LUMRO-148325 format. One record per residue (C-alpha): residue number from 1; residue in three letters; x, y, z. Coordinates in steps of 0.02 Angstrom, whole numbers, plus 50000, padded with zeros to 5 digits. Example, Ala and Ser with C-alpha at 12.3 -4.5 7.8 and 13.67 -1.06 7.14 Angstrom:
<rs>
(r 1,Ala,(50615,49775,50390))
(r 2,Ser,(50684,49947,50357))
</rs>
This chain:
<rs>
(r 1,Unk,(50517,50260,49508))
(r 2,Unk,(50389,50108,49524))
(r 3,Unk,(50365,50020,49682))
(r 4,Unk,(50359,49849,49607))
(r 5,Unk,(50486,49795,49473))
(r 6,Unk,(50514,49643,49386))
(r 7,Unk,(50688,49573,49339))
(r 8,Unk,(50720,49404,49280))
(r 9,Unk,(50554,49350,49351))
(r 10,Unk,(50611,49412,49523))
(r 11,Unk,(50520,49537,49597))
(r 12,Unk,(50604,49680,49693))
(r 13,Unk,(50524,49821,49789))
(r 14,Unk,(50565,50011,49778))
(r 15,Unk,(50472,50133,49905))
(r 16,Unk,(50528,50301,49909))
(r 17,Unk,(50466,50388,50051))
(r 18,Unk,(50520,50555,49985))
(r 19,Unk,(50386,50519,49853))
(r 20,Unk,(50263,50551,49977))
(r 21,Unk,(50332,50717,50063))
(r 22,Unk,(50263,50838,49948))
(r 23,Unk,(50083,50749,49911))
(r 24,Unk,(49919,50797,49971))
(r 25,Unk,(49805,50696,50068))
(r 26,Unk,(49716,50666,49905))
(r 27,Unk,(49858,50615,49819))
(r 28,Unk,(49935,50513,49947))
(r 29,Unk,(49769,50414,49972))
(r 30,Unk,(49789,50379,49782))
(r 31,Unk,(49964,50322,49774))
(r 32,Unk,(49917,50199,49918))
(r 33,Unk,(49776,50130,49795))
(r 34,Unk,(49896,50120,49655))
(r 35,Unk,(50040,50027,49766))
(r 36,Unk,(49899,49929,49830))
(r 37,Unk,(49824,49888,49657))
(r 38,Unk,(49987,49835,49602))
(r 39,Unk,(50007,49720,49748))
(r 40,Unk,(49842,49634,49695))
(r 41,Unk,(49906,49605,49517))
(r 42,Unk,(50062,49520,49600))
(r 43,Unk,(49969,49420,49706))
(r 44,Unk,(49865,49350,49560))
(r 45,Unk,(50009,49302,49468))
(r 46,Unk,(50143,49236,49579))
(r 47,Unk,(50153,49078,49699))
(r 48,Unk,(50073,49025,49848))
(r 49,Unk,(50218,49087,49969))
(r 50,Unk,(50229,49258,49899))
(r 51,Unk,(50040,49271,49868))
(r 52,Unk,(50029,49289,50056))
(r 53,Unk,(50158,49421,50069))
(r 54,Unk,(50081,49519,49936))
(r 55,Unk,(49911,49496,50008))
(r 56,Unk,(49982,49552,50174))
(r 57,Unk,(50039,49729,50071))
(r 58,Unk,(49861,49746,49998))
(r 59,Unk,(49791,49752,50172))
(r 60,Unk,(49923,49870,50238))
(r 61,Unk,(49912,49999,50086))
(r 62,Unk,(49725,49980,50105))
(r 63,Unk,(49739,50033,50297))
(r 64,Unk,(49854,50166,50273))
(r 65,Unk,(49746,50253,50126))
(r 66,Unk,(49587,50227,50252))
(r 67,Unk,(49706,50296,50402))
(r 68,Unk,(49739,50462,50297))
(r 69,Unk,(49560,50481,50229))
(r 70,Unk,(49493,50468,50422))
(r 71,Unk,(49645,50595,50459))
(r 72,Unk,(49597,50701,50325))
(r 73,Unk,(49404,50702,50360))
(r 74,Unk,(49446,50725,50545))
(r 75,Unk,(49359,50589,50624))
(r 76,Unk,(49411,50544,50795))
(r 77,Unk,(49377,50355,50788))
(r 78,Unk,(49530,50256,50819))
(r 79,Unk,(49614,50204,50661))
(r 80,Unk,(49595,50045,50583))
(r 81,Unk,(49781,50014,50583))
(r 82,Unk,(49797,50026,50777))
(r 83,Unk,(49643,49917,50776))
(r 84,Unk,(49719,49765,50700))
(r 85,Unk,(49901,49721,50653))
(r 86,Unk,(50007,49852,50594))
</rs>
């Protein structure tokens, strides 16, 4: 199932956490980047009110991918998501 689905010019979001349970760290990072790219496409084609929300999603998916990458790499630095808004 897609995270973003368009129906009659209304965008609905479907995040299924079960999709993430069996993924490797590399697959998780790829999935986060896929969702980030979709949010970027939506931000580029929607009204200014919704654009802000999609840009926020872009940032959150990027932070999650980076946090997973850091964890996978065994880096002990504070994750990016802990430094800013969560």
